[in-house]
N, C-alpha and C positions, 0 to 999 in steps of 0.2 A: 344091123346096129353097127354105127360108126365108130372106128377108133378113135381112142383118147387122144387128145392134142397135146403132144408132147411138151413136156415142161423143159425150160432152157434156162439154168442158172447163168448164162453169159447175158440175158437181159437184165437180171436182178443186177447183177455185177455194173452194168453199165448205167442202171440208175442210179445206184450208189455213188459212181463216179460222177453223175450230173450233179447230185447233192453235194459231193465234196467241192466242185468247180463254183457252184453257187453259194455256198454258206461263208466263204471267207475261213481267215485263221479262227482257229477253236475246235471244240469237240463236241460231237452230237452223240446222244446216247438215247437209244429207243427199246423199251421192252416189249414183249408179245404179251397177249392176253394170259391170264393166270387160269386155272383149272378151276372150275365152279360147282360146288356141292349142290346136287338136286335135293336130297334129303338122307339123312342118316350119313351111311357111308358110299351112297350112288353119286355119281357126278354127271351133270348135263354133258351131251355130247361136246368135246373139243373143237372150239373155233379162235383160230389164231387171231391176232390183232390186225387190222387191213393194212395200216401203215407199214407194220413191221414185215408182214407178208409182200406187201408191194416190193420192199427194199432187199428181201432175202430170199423169198421162196422157202423159207425153213419152215417146216410144218410141226415141230415139237412146242410144249410148253416149257417153261423155266429156260428161256432163252433173251439175250439180251443183246442187241447190235450196237456197236461203237466206231464211229467214224472220226478219225483225226486228220484235219486238213492238211497239217505240214505246212512249213513256210520256206523253204528252200530246196534245193538239189540233195542236200545233205539229210534233210528230214522229209523225204516224199509222205504223200498222203496214205494215210493206213486203215484197212477195211477188217474190223475184228469181231468176231462172235462170240458169246459167253453161251454153252449149253450144258446140258446135264451129261455125266461122264457115261460111259458103257457100263452096262450092269446086268450080267447075264441072268442074275436071279430076278430082277425085276422083269426082263424081256419075256421071261416064262410067263409071268402073269399079265404084263400091260402091252407087249409087243415090243418090235424093235425100237431102237433108240441108234443115233448116228453116233453119237459120242463126238469129242472136238477132233479127233484125227480123221476120221471118216468127213466130217463135216467141213473141214478145211479144204479137202480135194474137191467134193460134191459140188460145194454152193461156191468155191471160188473167191475162198477169204485168203487175207495175208496172214491171220493168226488166229488160234482158236484158244480159248481156256475153258476151264470147266466151269459150272454155273456157280459151284462153292467158293471159287476164289473172286467172287465179285468184290466182297470186303476188302480184300488184301490189294487186288489188281486196280481198281477204279481210281482210288486217291492217287495213285502213280500216275495213272492215265491223265488225270486232271492237272498235274503239276505243271506250273508255267504256262497253262493255257489261256489265251485273253479272253473266250467266250465260251460259254456252254448252251448248245440248244438240246433243248429238253420239253417234251410234253408237260407243260407248266399246269399244274393243278387237275391234271384227269385223274390221278388217282393219290389220296392222300397218302397211303403207306408208302409209294414210291417217292412222294415229295419228303416225307421225312428221312428215308432212307438216303435220299440226293444230298439233302442237308448235312446229314452225318458225314458223307463222303466230302464235301465242301468244308466242313468244320476240320475234318482231319487234314486237309491241305492247308488251311488256314493256320493251324497250330504249327506248322513249321515255318512261319514267316520268319522267325528270328535266323535261321538257316540260310535264308536267301530264296527260298520257294515262294512263289506266288500263286495264289488261287484265281479262278476266272473272275473278272469284275464284271462281266455283262452276261446275263441271263436273256436267252432268247426262246421264242416258242417255235421247236422243230417243226410243228404242223404246219406253219405257213408255207415252207417251201415245199414239203411233200404234197400237201393240197394242192396247189398251183400245178404241179406235174401230174397228178392223177386226174385232173380236169381233162386233160388231153390224152385220148387212148390211141396207144401205138397199134399196129395191124396185128401182134399177136393177141392184144387185150380184145380187140374188135371180134377176132375169131371165137375167143371163150365165149364173149358175150352173145355172139349169133348161135353158137351151140347150146348154151342156156335157153335163148328165146327159143330156138326149135324145138326143143325137148317141153319147154313149159307148153307152147303152143300146142304139142301133141297132146299134153295132159288135158288142156282145156277143151280139145275136140273130143276126146274120150269122154270126158265128163258131159257134154252135150248130148253125146249119144247116148249114154247110161242115164240120164234125167228122166223119172216119171212120177207122176203124182202119186202121193204116197211114201217115198223114199224119205230118208232122215237127211238133213245136211250133213250130218257126219259121214254118211255112206258115200255122197258126192266128194267129200274131202278125203275119202280113203282112196277112192278113184285117181283123184289127182296126185296124191303122195304115191301111190303106186308107179305111176307113169314117171313122175318126176326121178324117181330113184331107179325104176327099170330103164330110162333112156341115159343114164349116167351122171346125173346131178348127185351130188355128195350129200346134199341136204336140201330141205325147203330154205328160199332165202328170206322167208318171215312166215309168221303164223298166218294160214290161210284163212281168208273172209269167206265163207260160203253163207249169203244172207238171202233166205226167200222171204217174199210177202214184205211186211213192214220193217222187217230188221235189216232191208236194203238201205233203209233211211238213217240206219246208223253208221256213221263213216267206218269206224274201226270194231266193228261187230265180230267177235271170232270165238262165240260161244258154240256155233256150228252144232245146235242140239234139238232144232225145231223138225217138225215134219214139213215137206214140202206139198202145197196143195194146188189142185187145178185151178186155173185162174190167176195165179201169182206169178210174178216174174221171180228170177233167181238170178242174184249178183254174186260173181266168183271173183274175189281179187286173191291172185294164188299164182307162184312161180318158184322154180328151182334155182339153186346156186351150184355153178359147174366152175371146177377148180377156183373157188373164192368169188367168182362174178356173179352177179344178179341178174336175172329177169324180173321184170314186174307187168302183168298183166292182168287187166279186169274186163271181163265179158258180162253181158248181161243179156237173159233170153228166159222165155216162157216156160214155166215147168211143163204144161201140156203140147208145147210145141207150137202154139199159135198165139201171136199176139192180138189182143182185144184192139179195138179202135183207140181209145185212149193211150194203151201201152205203145202202140206203132206209132202214134203221133208226137208222143215224148220223145221216143226213142230215135225218131228220124230226126229231130231237133239236136238232140247230144250227139248223133253221127255227124251231120253235117258242121256242128261246132268241132267236132274232132279234124275232120276234114280241112276245114279253114284254119285251124291252129297247125296242123302237120304242114299244110302250104305255107306257113309264115317261119318254119323251121328252115333258115338259110343263112348263110354268111352276110353280114352286113345288117341284119335284123338283130335286135337287142333280145337279151333273155326275155323280157316280158311281152314281146310280140305275139308269142302264140297265145298267151292269155288272153290279150286285148283282142285279138281274132275271134277267139272261142267265147268271149264275153258278148260281144256285140251279136253272134249268132244266137246265143241263149237268149238274150234280152229280147229280141226279136220274137224269138219263138215263144216265148212267155206272153209276150203281148199277143201273138196269134192265137193262142190258148185260152186269152181273156184272163189271165191270171196278173198280169201287171196291165198298167193304161199310163199310156204317155208317149213323150218324145225319147228315143231311143237313148241319145247322148245324154239327157237329163236324167233319166233313168240309171244309168251306169254311174254318173257322178254323184248320185244319191245312194248308190248300192243298193238299189231297190230288188236285186237279184239274191241279195244275202238269204232269206229265209229259204230259198231253193237251189242255191248254189254258194257254198260259204268257203270253199278252198282254191288254191290255186290250180292252174292248168298242168304242171309238171313239177319235176325235181331232176336233179344231177342223178345220175345211175353207175353203177360200175362195181367196186368191191364190197360196197355198201349200197342198200337199198336206197337210202338216201345220201348219196356219195358227197365225198369231199369237193371242195371248190367254194368261191364266193361267188354269189349272186349279183352284186354290184362292186363297181369299182369306183372310188373317190365320189360316192355318191350316187352314181347314176347305173341303170341297169347295163350289164357288160354287154359287148357284142358277141353273138354267136360266131364260133369258128370251127373249122373242119379239126375233126377227132373229140369234140365234145359228145357226150351222150346224155340223154334226158327222156323222161316220159312225157306223152303227151295225153291227159286225163280229165276230160271235161265230165260233169255228171247234172243230172237234177234230181232233186229228192224232196217229194211231195208229200209231206205229212197232213193227218186230217186238220182241217181249220173251216170254220164259219165262212172264211173268204173264199174258199177252194171247192169247186164243184164234187160231189162224192164220188164222180167215176174218175177222177185222178188220186184219191186217196191212196197212200201206202205204195206209189210208184217211186221206186228208188232205181235210177239208173247211171252207172258210169262206164265208160268206155276207154281203155287205156292199151296204149301202145309205146313200145320203147323205140326211140329214133335216133341215129347217129348223124351227126351233122356232116355234109360233104361239100366239095368245092361248088358245087353247082345247087344243093339243096340238103335232102337228106334220104337217108335209107331207114325204113320201116322194118325194125329187126324181127318183130314181132308178126307179120302181115299173114302167117299162115294160120293164125286162130280166127276163125269165121267171126263175121261182125255185121254184116248186112243184113236185112230182114230177110231177104230172099236165101242167102247163104244157111242162115239160121234155121228157118222154117224147112228147106230142103233136105237140111242134114238130119234134123230131128223127125222127120218123116220116113228117114231109114233109105 
């Protein structure tokens, strides 16, 4: 078992300093996620807001970050945290709380306040600030509360106090920062990828005809947690046979049959950072000829897409590379007929391949960051992390030979853009036909 990667509060403070340097005069207010009731008095496992975690590393609910840019040497920038007070009685029931005093030192803030002081302190902190940076429209309850604080400041206009006159979306600055991963983040993502790949390999080895999809899901979740992931990064897709042609199938309640393929899209989250892996393999350990033919097309498309992940290429280049291989493959299978460029322009592939070839990856599975700049696909740059996940999904149809019915295949890896190309973080999960069949033979 590898040691946990050490959390480093200095990294979060440096990120807050970057935000302060970027935002200009004004104040930024960012709340973490609330606790959510599952049913009656039971809660879902708590997961902090990703933006909040990126800037603070603070893990508890009922917390708010306030950054004040300052405007001179006399009023330097200030980093403030509001959090729950220490409460020994609640700690008996719910576990440890930092409290304002310990949070001040541990997480390197300039000041901390109790969470129940928000209504008292926030109007004061907003006074005479020219701009407010806030996640506008994200949470209507917080929108209402923010308007209350602004109105409390406006009510002091006759005393010479001014309220912010400019309202800006705080997420714009943070999204762009989060798009580029530093070495610490890449180490966390590699750990998430390694643990998740081990889970996929365990599922591959455990799979037998007659098992339930839920049993394979249990195998995955066991290995994610055993490896050190705090939670799955998203709800696992464990889709046998025709279920693999449902892109977001999550029931995971059917029996696996010999002769069918099993598509697994599942991964763990390590210290907040997600992996995202999809593998497809035969339930009985041997691809049929039609399954192998389709699988090799998808795999070739993924290799072409990964080769296109490099600085200078645009975000859409991997998708375009995959799409060309998939379209040619569909023609080779006689599922499409025509000239490749024309078929792509007509989107003739859409009945068999209806999604993009990837997305940004990081603290969120579908991570922060714009895909276009000024209307154009943005160039890939070192530090960006993304998935590469082509697929083919062949449903029963009068125009499709029955041998291909209900073949659903997706192959997904996580890649990090480097100076010379990219690193495949999830390469440890078997994916060639030879690797899969050899492993399943034991």
